[in-house]
C-alpha positions as CSV (number, residue, x, y, z in Angstrom):
1,M,3.8,59.2,95.4
2,F,7.4,59.5,94.9
3,V,8.3,58.2,91.3
4,Q,11.9,57.5,90.9
5,G,13.8,58.4,87.5
6,P,15.8,55.6,85.6
7,H,18.5,53.8,87.1
8,L,22.0,55.3,87.0
9,S,23.4,53.2,84.8
10,V,20.8,53.6,82.2
11,R,21.1,56.9,82.1
12,L,25.1,56.5,81.6
13,F,24.2,53.9,79.1
14,L,22.2,56.9,77.2
15,V,24.7,59.4,77.5
16,T,27.2,57.3,76.2
17,L,25.4,56.0,73.2
18,I,24.0,59.9,72.7
19,S,27.9,60.7,72.4
20,V,28.8,58.1,70.1
21,A,26.0,59.2,67.5
22,L,27.4,63.0,67.8
23,I,30.2,62.0,66.9
24,V,29.4,59.5,64.0
25,L,27.4,62.6,62.6
26,D,30.1,65.0,63.3
27,V,32.3,63.0,61.2
28,N,29.9,61.9,58.3
29,F,28.0,64.9,58.0
30,P,29.8,68.2,57.3
31,Q,26.7,70.4,57.7
32,T,27.2,69.6,62.0
33,E,30.1,72.0,61.5
34,R,27.8,74.7,61.0
35,L,25.5,73.7,64.1
36,R,28.6,74.0,66.1
37,S,29.8,77.2,65.3
38,W,25.9,78.6,65.3
39,L,26.0,77.0,69.5
40,G,29.6,78.4,70.1
41,T,28.5,82.1,69.1
42,A,25.3,81.6,71.4
43,L,27.1,80.3,74.6
44,A,30.4,83.1,74.2
45,P,28.3,85.4,76.4
46,V,28.1,82.6,79.2
47,V,32.0,81.9,78.5
48,W,32.5,85.3,79.2
49,L,30.6,86.1,82.0
50,G,32.1,83.0,83.6
51,H,35.5,84.4,83.2
52,A,34.7,88.0,83.6
53,P,35.0,87.8,87.6
54,S,38.6,86.4,87.3
55,S,39.8,89.0,84.5
56,L,38.2,91.8,86.9
57,V,40.3,90.5,89.9
58,D,43.5,90.3,88.2
59,W,42.6,93.4,86.4
60,A,42.2,95.1,89.9
61,S,45.3,93.5,91.4
62,L,47.1,94.7,88.5
63,S,46.4,98.0,88.6
64,M,46.7,98.8,92.4
65,A,50.2,97.0,91.9
66,N,51.1,99.9,88.8
67,R,49.7,102.6,91.1
68,Q,51.9,101.9,94.0
69,Q,54.6,101.4,91.8
70,L,54.2,104.8,90.3
71,I,53.6,106.4,93.4
72,D,57.2,104.9,95.0
73,E,58.7,105.9,91.8
74,N,57.3,109.2,92.3
75,E,58.1,109.6,95.9
76,S,61.8,108.4,94.9
77,L,62.6,110.7,91.8
78,K,61.3,113.7,94.2
79,A,63.8,112.8,96.8
80,Q,66.1,112.5,93.9
81,L,65.3,115.9,92.6
82,L,65.6,117.5,95.9
83,V,69.2,115.9,96.8
84,L,70.2,116.9,93.0
85,Q,69.1,120.6,93.9
86,R,71.0,120.9,97.0
87,R,74.1,119.7,94.7
88,S,73.6,121.9,92.5
89,E,73.1,125.0,94.9
90,K,76.4,123.5,97.2
91,Y,78.4,123.4,93.4
92,A,77.0,126.9,92.4
93,A,78.0,128.5,96.0
94,L,81.6,126.7,95.6
95,A,82.3,128.0,92.3
96,T,81.5,131.2,93.3
97,E,83.5,131.0,96.2
98,N,86.2,129.6,94.6
99,S,86.1,132.8,92.4
100,R,86.0,135.2,95.3
101,L,89.0,133.4,96.6
102,R,90.9,133.8,93.0
103,E,90.6,136.8,92.8
104,L,91.8,137.9,96.4
105,L,94.5,135.6,95.5
106,H,95.6,137.9,92.2
107,A,95.3,140.9,94.5
108,S,97.5,139.7,97.7
109,G,99.6,138.8,95.3
110,A,100.1,142.3,93.8
111,L,100.7,143.7,97.8
112,D,104.1,144.5,99.0
113,D,102.5,144.4,102.2
114,T,101.5,141.3,104.7
115,V,97.8,140.5,104.6
116,I,95.2,138.2,106.2
117,V,91.8,137.3,104.8
118,S,89.0,137.5,106.8
119,E,85.4,137.3,105.9
120,I,82.2,139.8,106.7
121,I,80.0,138.1,108.9
122,G,77.9,141.4,109.4
123,V,76.4,144.7,108.5
124,T,75.6,147.5,111.1
125,P,71.7,148.3,111.4
126,D,72.3,151.9,111.6
127,P,71.3,153.2,108.2
128,F,73.3,156.8,108.6
129,S,77.0,154.5,109.4
130,H,78.5,152.5,107.0
131,E,80.1,149.7,108.9
132,V,80.8,146.3,108.5
133,I,82.2,143.5,111.0
134,I,84.9,140.9,109.8
135,D,85.3,137.6,111.4
136,K,89.1,138.2,112.7
137,G,90.3,140.0,115.8
138,R,92.9,140.8,118.4
139,R,93.8,137.2,118.3
140,D,94.7,137.6,114.7
141,H,97.3,140.4,115.8
142,L,94.3,143.0,114.1
143,S,94.4,146.5,115.6
144,V,92.8,149.9,115.0
145,G,93.9,151.8,111.7
146,Q,94.7,149.1,109.8
147,A,93.4,149.0,106.2
148,V,91.0,146.9,104.5
149,L,90.7,146.0,101.0
150,D,88.7,143.3,99.0
151,A,89.8,142.2,95.7
152,H,89.3,145.5,93.6
153,G,90.4,148.4,96.0
154,L,90.1,149.8,99.4
155,M,87.3,149.3,101.7
156,G,87.7,151.4,104.8
157,Q,89.6,151.7,108.0
158,I,89.4,149.2,111.3
159,I,87.9,151.5,114.0
160,Q,87.1,148.8,116.7
161,T,88.5,145.3,117.5
162,S,88.0,142.9,119.7
163,E,88.8,139.5,120.9
164,F,87.4,137.7,117.7
165,T,86.1,140.4,115.8
166,S,86.7,143.8,114.4
167,R,84.7,146.7,113.1
168,V,85.2,148.2,110.2
169,L,84.1,152.0,108.6
170,L,83.7,152.1,104.9
171,I,85.0,155.0,102.8
172,S,81.6,155.6,101.8
173,D,80.6,156.8,105.4
174,S,80.2,160.5,105.4
175,S,83.1,160.7,108.3
176,N,85.4,158.9,106.7
177,A,87.9,161.0,104.6
178,V,91.3,159.2,102.4
179,P,94.3,161.2,101.0
180,V,94.6,160.2,97.7
181,E,95.9,161.4,94.4
182,V,95.3,161.3,90.8
183,N,97.2,158.0,89.4
184,R,97.6,159.4,86.0
185,S,98.9,163.3,87.0
186,G,99.6,163.0,90.5
187,V,97.2,165.5,91.8
188,R,96.7,165.5,95.4
189,A,93.0,165.8,97.0
190,I,90.8,164.6,99.9
191,L,88.1,161.9,99.3
192,L,85.1,162.1,101.0
193,G,82.6,159.9,102.0
194,T,78.6,160.9,101.1
195,G,77.2,158.6,102.8
196,E,75.7,157.1,99.4
197,P,77.4,154.0,98.5
198,Y,78.3,154.5,95.0
199,R,79.3,158.2,95.2
200,L,81.9,160.2,96.7
201,D,83.2,163.5,96.5
202,L,86.9,165.2,95.7
203,V,87.4,167.7,97.6
204,H,90.3,170.7,97.7
205,V,91.3,169.9,93.9
206,P,92.1,173.5,91.9
207,D,89.9,174.7,89.1
208,T,93.1,174.3,87.3
209,A,94.2,170.6,88.4
210,D,94.8,168.0,85.6
211,I,91.9,165.6,86.5
212,T,89.3,164.0,84.2
213,V,86.9,161.5,84.0
214,G,88.0,158.1,84.2
215,D,90.9,158.9,86.0
216,L,92.1,156.4,88.7
217,L,92.6,157.6,92.5
218,V,95.0,155.6,94.4
219,S,96.0,156.3,98.2
220,S,98.8,158.7,98.7
221,G,99.7,157.5,102.1
222,L,99.7,161.2,103.6
223,G,98.7,161.4,107.0
224,G,99.8,157.4,107.6
225,R,95.8,156.5,107.8
226,F,96.0,154.4,104.6
227,P,99.0,152.6,102.8
228,K,100.5,154.6,99.8
229,G,99.1,153.2,96.4
230,Y,96.1,151.0,96.9
231,P,93.3,152.0,94.4
232,V,90.4,153.7,95.8
233,A,88.1,155.0,93.0
234,T,87.6,156.2,89.2
235,V,86.6,159.9,88.6
236,T,82.9,159.6,87.6
237,N,82.0,163.7,87.0
238,V,83.9,166.8,86.6
239,E,82.4,170.1,86.6
240,H,84.3,173.6,86.5
241,D,82.4,176.7,87.9
242,P,83.4,180.3,86.8
243,G,84.8,182.6,89.3
244,E,85.3,179.2,91.7
245,P,88.7,178.2,93.2
246,F,87.8,174.7,93.0
247,A,86.5,172.1,90.7
248,K,83.3,169.8,91.6
249,V,84.7,166.4,91.1
250,E,82.6,163.0,92.0
251,A,84.2,159.5,91.9
252,R,82.7,155.7,92.5
253,P,84.4,153.3,94.8
254,M,86.6,150.7,93.2
255,A,85.8,148.1,95.9
256,H,82.5,146.1,95.8
257,L,81.8,147.9,98.9
258,Y,78.5,146.1,99.8
259,R,78.9,142.7,97.6
260,S,82.2,141.6,98.9
261,Q,82.2,138.7,101.3
262,L,86.0,138.2,101.8
263,V,88.4,140.9,102.4
264,L,92.4,141.3,103.2
265,V,93.1,143.5,106.0
266,V,96.6,145.1,105.4
267,F,99.3,144.9,108.2
268,K,102.2,147.6,108.5
269,Q,105.7,146.3,107.0
270,G,107.3,146.2,111.1
271,V,104.5,144.3,112.6
272,G,103.6,142.2,109.4
273,D,107.2,140.6,109.0
274,I,106.7,139.7,113.0
275,I,103.5,138.1,112.2
276,G,104.6,136.1,109.5
277,T,107.0,134.1,111.5
278,Q,104.9,133.7,113.9
279,S,102.5,130.2,114.2
280,A,99.3,132.0,113.1
281,S,100.6,132.1,109.6
282,P,98.5,128.9,109.0
283,A,95.2,131.1,110.0
284,G,95.2,133.0,107.0
285,T,98.2,135.4,106.8
286,Q,100.4,135.5,104.3
287,K,103.1,137.5,102.4
288,G,101.9,139.4,99.3
289,G,104.0,138.7,96.1
290,H,105.4,135.6,97.4
């Protein structure tokens, strides 16, 4: 047998009556404030649990958004760092190249000969041959025998040319010999390459010759192989052996044989004057001293 509960209107009346009674009690009896506080405290975990899923979803969404934002910012900063590093390296290279060009400009300004700026683009792999390759050749009016300098001194001489490049024999090569003279005293001798990059031997120097450590050796121009007056080396050691007619003299090249990248190729006066008036001059030929 199924028993029905009170009618809906009756239940509504009872709920309303209880609500009015609670309101009256709350207004007239302050003790109900304490009861309401206890009920609020007891129901707090229920309220927190009911709100927890929504808070958890909001926290997870915010965490995912913050993580993705941090990842994006990190990738962006990495990209910016790479760009700045590339720019920094490029600026450093440009500053170095600018310094080299300034040195060459100063060197070419001190010359009376016509010169052309060239770049070293290769080094011979043979360890017993001290040669470099420059990016100028016959189309730039270069020929065998021309002297090559850097901003500090004589480097060598062109021994072979092609249309676009030339091969330069350095003064440190054991087969090279440069007629020089002591800039201070005028003593003449022959400076030989030793096959070592930082040591040259000065031969046929009389034991009584006026030469000391620190003296500057310049090209004497004898033999017509090298122009006169270019710095070649500085004396680093002088030994006098009793009973020997010649002193043992060592020198160090002035040129940075294995560090310079830009060099000057010197033209003879007659050829240089002709080249200086041709249209090829914008390619880098210039008249020293102007």
